[in-house]
N, C-alpha and C positions, 0 to 999 in steps of 0.2 A: 348316876348309875355307873357301876364298875364294869365297863365293857370287857376288859381283859378276863376278869373272874367269870363273867357270864359266858364268854367264848370257851373258856376252859371247861366249865360245867357242861355246856352243850356238846362240845367235842367228846368229852369223856362219857356222857350219857349215850352218845351214839357209838361208843366203843371205837373211837378213832385215835390213833397216835397223831402227834404233830406232823410227823413225816408223811403219814397217809393222807391227812387233810391237805398238806402242801402238794402232794402228788395230784390229788383230785381237783384242787382249785387253781393250780398254777401259781400259787404264792409261795415264796421260799419258807422253809422250815424256820430259819432265823427270824423272819418277820412275824410268824405266828408266835414264836417264843417271846419276842419283844412286846407284842400286843398283850399276851396273857400276863406278862409281868408289869403291864401298864407303863412301859418305858416309851412306847409310841402309841399314838391314838390313830386308829385307822380312819380313812375317809369313808364316806358312805359307799362309794363305788368299790373300794377295797374290801370292806366288810361284806358287801353283797356278793362279791366274787368268792370270798371264803365260804359264805353260807351256801352258795350253789354247790360246793363240794360235799355238803352234808346230806342231802339238800334241805334247805329251810329258808323261808322268806324272812325279810327284815322284820316284818310285823310279828311273826312267830318268835323270832329271836328276842325282841324286846318285851314280849309278853310271856316268855318261857318261865314256867313255874310261878306266874303271877297268881295271887290269891283270887278265888272266884269273886266276881263282882256282885254286889247286892242289887245294883240297878243296871241290868244288862244293856240298856239303851242309852245310858248316861255316861259320859267320859269327863270326869272332873279335871280341873286344871292340873292337879298333881298326878293324874293318871295318864297323862299324855307324854309318851317318850320323846325326848329331844334328840333328833337325828342330825343336828347341826354342829358347827364348829367355827372357830375364828370369827367371833362376833355375830354369827348368824345362828339363831335358834329356830329349828324346824320342829314344831310340836305336832305330832301325828295324832289326829282324832280318830278313834275307832280301831286302834292297832290290833286288839285281840279278836276282832270280828272275823270268823272263819270265812274264807272265800271272798273277801272284799273285792268289789269290782271298781272301786274308786279310791283315790288317795285324797284325803282332806287335811290341809295343813294350816296352822297359824304360824306364819313366818315373821320373826322379829329380827330386824337388822339394826345393829349398833351403828352409830355414825361412821360412814366410810366402808362398812361391811358389804359384801356382795356374795352372790351365789357361785363365784369362781368363773372358770372358763365356760364359754357357751355350751349348753347342754343340748344334746340331740337324742331323741328316742326313735326307734324304728316305726312306731305307730302312736297314735293318740292325740288327745286334745287337752288343753289346760286353760282354765279361766281363773281370774282372781279379781279382788277388789282391794284397793289401798284404803286402809282405815285410819292411818295416821302417818305423818312424815312425807318425805319427797323421795320417790323412787325413780331411778333411771332404768328403763327397760330397753334392751337391745334385742331385736328379732331380725335374724337374717341380715345383720349389718345396719338396719335402720334403728335409730335411737329416738325414744320418746320419753318425756318426763311426765310422771304420774303424780297427782296430788290426792289427798283424801276425797273419796267419792268416785275417783276415776277407776275404771275397770279395764280388763283385757280378756281376750279370748283368742287363743293361738293354736295352730297345729304344732304338736311337739316334735314333728319331723324337721322343723326349721331350727337352726341354732338360736338359742335364746339365753339371756342372762339378766340378772337384776342387781342393782346396787343402790344403797342409800347415799344420796348426794346431799342430804340435809345435815343440820347441826344436831338434830335430836333423833331419838330412836324412831324407826319406821316399822310399819306392820302391814302385811298383806295376808288376806284370807284367801286361800286358793284350793282348787280341786282339779284333779286330772284323772283321765281314764286312758289306758287301763291303769290299775294300781301298781305302778312299777316299783314301789317300795312301801 
């Protein structure tokens, strides 16, 4: 998916200049220009901040102008937008569902890849199940190693992160509420 071209299309459809979007979102005009030229790839949090200036959710952004689905309750592998980067694929199931109350992801970690700095949300819960590989999970400073079949259920108000510590690709199927992206 061409994130830069999509951002430009969304911005122009909402009749916003780069300067106006920068003012509304608190992101510099230069950064927006670089993203739209695909010279930099925004993080999920940066893209979310930009979209708040439109306003638009990440799910709406990734399903913007998507062709109507023939099977409205089925989300094929190729129809799941990838919100990840740096060796982490975050495949969002149900992205075009209006008013989603839950985020459901297939998280695929390359060897050594992780979710980055510990994440904290103002509210919510997250649960997941490791389907393959070995995942190191850190919650509020406590480290656990999860293997296939192991699951977790955590309050997202605690800092948490995940990292593949195995030699092979690892996968987690996860869900959280509220649907924060």
